[in-house]
Backbone as a printed PyTorch tensor [residue, N CA C, xyz], in Angstrom:
tensor([[[ 92.0540, 101.1380,  86.4200],
         [ 92.5800,  99.8400,  85.8140],
         [ 93.2020,  98.9030,  85.4510]],

        [[ 94.3840,  98.2410,  85.3880],
         [ 95.0600,  98.3690,  83.9930],
         [ 95.5840,  97.1190,  84.3150]],

        [[ 94.4880,  96.4690,  82.4050],
         [ 94.2420,  96.4240,  81.3920],
         [ 95.5860,  95.0140,  81.7500]],

        [[ 95.3770,  93.6780,  81.6340],
         [ 96.0210,  92.3560,  81.5780],
         [ 96.3610,  92.6110,  80.6830]],

        [[ 96.2510,  92.4890,  79.6150],
         [ 96.1680,  92.2530,  77.8130],
         [ 97.8380,  93.2140,  77.8590]],

        [[ 99.3020,  92.9420,  78.9860],
         [100.1930,  93.5090,  77.9720],
         [100.4730,  93.0990,  76.6730]],

        [[101.1220,  94.4320,  75.9290],
         [101.7530,  93.6230,  74.0690],
         [103.5720,  94.6780,  74.4030]],

        [[103.8970,  93.6430,  73.8120],
         [105.2830,  94.2320,  74.4870],
         [106.2710,  93.8790,  73.3810]],

        [[107.6620,  94.4840,  73.4730],
         [108.2960,  93.8430,  71.8880],
         [110.0750,  93.7940,  72.6360]],

        [[110.0660,  92.4190,  71.4910],
         [111.3300,  92.0630,  71.6260],
         [112.5980,  92.5310,  70.6120]],

        [[113.3450,  92.1900,  71.2890],
         [115.2020,  92.4670,  70.4400],
         [114.4810,  90.7190,  70.0330]],

        [[115.3700,  90.7820,  69.2930],
         [116.1590,  89.5540,  68.6800],
         [116.3270,  88.1130,  69.2710]],

        [[116.5070,  88.3310,  70.3800],
         [116.6310,  87.7260,  70.9410],
         [115.5560,  86.5660,  72.4610]],

        [[114.0760,  87.7760,  71.8230],
         [113.9100,  87.4740,  72.5010],
         [112.7340,  88.2530,  74.1690]],

        [[113.8130,  88.8060,  74.7800],
         [113.8640,  89.8590,  75.6600],
         [112.3170,  90.7340,  74.8050]],

        [[112.3060,  90.8510,  76.2520],
         [111.5320,  91.9500,  76.8350],
         [111.8340,  93.4520,  76.5410]],

        [[111.7840,  94.8180,  75.3680],
         [112.7280,  95.6280,  75.5730],
         [111.8740,  96.4460,  76.1350]],

        [[110.1840,  96.8200,  75.6300],
         [108.9420,  97.6720,  76.1340],
         [108.1490,  97.4830,  75.9300]],

        [[106.5480,  98.2790,  76.5390],
         [105.4210,  98.2430,  77.2190],
         [104.6560,  98.8780,  75.7240]],

        [[103.9710,  97.9230,  74.5810],
         [103.0670,  98.9870,  74.5210],
         [101.7770,  99.1780,  75.4560]],

        [[100.9610, 100.3840,  74.9480],
         [ 99.6130, 100.8020,  76.1180],
         [ 99.1310, 101.5720,  75.9330]],

        [[ 97.4850, 101.2580,  75.6840],
         [ 96.6660, 101.9220,  75.0260],
         [ 97.1230, 104.0000,  75.4380]],

        [[ 96.4960, 104.4330,  74.4670],
         [ 96.7540, 105.8200,  74.6350],
         [ 95.9300, 106.6830,  76.6630]],

        [[ 94.6330, 106.0990,  76.3090],
         [ 93.8560, 106.1720,  77.8210],
         [ 94.5220, 105.6700,  78.9230]],

        [[ 94.9430, 104.3220,  78.3540],
         [ 96.1420, 103.7570,  79.6160],
         [ 96.8290, 104.2560,  80.3270]],

        [[ 98.0040, 105.0010,  79.4150],
         [ 97.9150, 105.8250,  79.0860],
         [ 98.1540, 107.5060,  80.2030]],

        [[ 97.0410, 107.3840,  79.9260],
         [ 97.0770, 108.9260,  80.3930],
         [ 96.3310, 108.5010,  81.8020]],

        [[ 96.0550, 107.5920,  82.1630],
         [ 95.6470, 106.9550,  83.5790],
         [ 96.2470, 106.3070,  84.4990]],

        [[ 97.6940, 106.2660,  83.9130],
         [ 99.0930, 106.4140,  84.1650],
         [ 99.8670, 107.2980,  84.7070]],

        [[ 99.3820, 108.8820,  83.0390],
         [100.0070, 109.4700,  84.2660],
         [ 98.8540, 110.5440,  85.0270]],

        [[ 98.3730, 110.3320,  85.3050],
         [ 97.4750, 110.6070,  86.1000],
         [ 97.3680, 110.4600,  87.4290]],

        [[ 97.9040, 108.8980,  87.8660],
         [ 97.8870, 108.4100,  89.1540],
         [ 99.2610, 108.4700,  89.7680]],

        [[100.2470, 107.9790,  88.9260],
         [101.2490, 109.6560,  88.7950],
         [101.8550, 110.3620,  89.7780]],

        [[100.2890, 111.4890,  88.9330],
         [100.6280, 113.0430,  89.5900],
         [ 99.8480, 112.6530,  91.1740]],

        [[ 98.9640, 112.1590,  90.8230],
         [ 97.8200, 112.0520,  92.0550],
         [ 99.1550, 111.4350,  93.0910]],

        [[100.0580, 110.1640,  92.6130],
         [101.0140, 109.7670,  93.9990],
         [102.3640, 110.9130,  94.1110]],

        [[102.7140, 111.3480,  93.0740],
         [103.7300, 112.2670,  93.6630],
         [103.0790, 113.7970,  94.5270]],

        [[101.8660, 113.8190,  94.5950],
         [100.9420, 115.4560,  95.3630],
         [100.1920, 114.8550,  96.7040]],

        [[100.4820, 113.0910,  96.8040],
         [100.7450, 112.8870,  97.9290],
         [101.7670, 112.2470,  99.2140]],

        [[103.1760, 111.9910,  98.0790],
         [103.9350, 111.8650,  99.0220],
         [104.4330, 113.7300,  98.8520]],

        [[103.8840, 114.1850,  98.4100],
         [104.8910, 116.1640,  99.3750],
         [104.2350, 116.5060, 100.3590]],

        [[102.7520, 115.8780,  99.7480],
         [101.5200, 116.7760, 101.2500],
         [102.2310, 115.6400, 102.5280]],

        [[102.6970, 114.5130, 102.1520],
         [102.5960, 113.0790, 103.5250],
         [104.6330, 114.3120, 104.1710]],

        [[104.7950, 114.9240, 102.9110],
         [106.6930, 115.1160, 103.3400],
         [106.6300, 116.8120, 104.1890]],

        [[105.8920, 117.6060, 103.8540],
         [105.0210, 118.7520, 104.2760],
         [104.1970, 118.7170, 105.4670]],

        [[103.7090, 117.5480, 105.6790],
         [102.7840, 116.5260, 107.5070],
         [104.5540, 117.2140, 108.1930]],

        [[105.5420, 115.9940, 107.6120],
         [106.3980, 115.4810, 108.6480],
         [107.1880, 116.6280, 109.0060]],

        [[107.8790, 117.1670, 107.8680],
         [108.6150, 118.0850, 108.6430],
         [107.3710, 119.1150, 109.3010]],

        [[106.1610, 119.3870, 108.9040],
         [104.9820, 120.6640, 110.5010],
         [105.8210, 122.1880, 109.9110]],

        [[106.5620, 122.8320, 109.3340],
         [106.9730, 124.0750, 109.1540],
         [105.8820, 124.3510, 108.6280]],

        [[105.9320, 125.8590, 109.0980],
         [105.3400, 127.4900, 108.7490],
         [105.6920, 127.4430, 106.8720]],

        [[104.4620, 126.8830, 107.2930],
         [103.3690, 128.0250, 105.8950],
         [103.7240, 128.8620, 105.3430]],

        [[104.2700, 129.3790, 103.9710],
         [105.1110, 130.7310, 103.3520],
         [103.8950, 130.9540, 102.4310]],

        [[102.8720, 131.8400, 102.1910],
         [102.4780, 132.2730, 101.5290],
         [102.6810, 132.6930, 100.6400]],

        [[102.1190, 132.6810,  99.2360],
         [102.5520, 131.8750,  97.9510],
         [102.8740, 133.2210,  97.6840]],

        [[102.3840, 135.0240,  97.6650],
         [102.5370, 135.5970,  98.0670],
         [103.7310, 136.8450,  98.0220]],

        [[103.9080, 135.9680,  99.3450],
         [105.7490, 135.7770, 100.4490],
         [106.7390, 134.5120,  99.2490]],

        [[106.6890, 134.0700,  98.8360],
         [107.3270, 133.6210,  97.8300],
         [108.1860, 134.4000,  96.9300]],

        [[109.4210, 134.6630,  97.3440],
         [110.0750, 134.9160,  95.8360],
         [110.7730, 134.0430,  94.7480]],

        [[110.6260, 135.0740,  93.3890],
         [110.7040, 133.5940,  92.5220],
         [111.3440, 135.2230,  91.2610]],

        [[111.8700, 134.4750,  90.2020],
         [112.5930, 135.1380,  89.8000],
         [112.1040, 136.3890,  88.6680]],

        [[110.8010, 136.0420,  88.6530],
         [109.3860, 136.9070,  87.6900],
         [109.0760, 137.6070,  88.8770]],

        [[109.1860, 137.5920,  90.2530],
         [108.4880, 138.9190,  91.0430],
         [109.8340, 138.8240,  92.3290]],

        [[110.3890, 139.2630,  91.5760],
         [111.7580, 140.5650,  92.7730],
         [111.3350, 141.7490,  92.4490]]])
């Protein structure tokens, strides 16, 4: 859940230029972002409906 007590850094004119977060809230946001990225990747893979390639068949620079 997002804490409603946001803290802002303002410039000399009072414009909000940054947000201060508790470290734990920052970590929760990163975790949520990572989960969202995984969900989007899954949704994209399902939409494309290509055949899966087993990992041991994928060529990477260190696996040639």
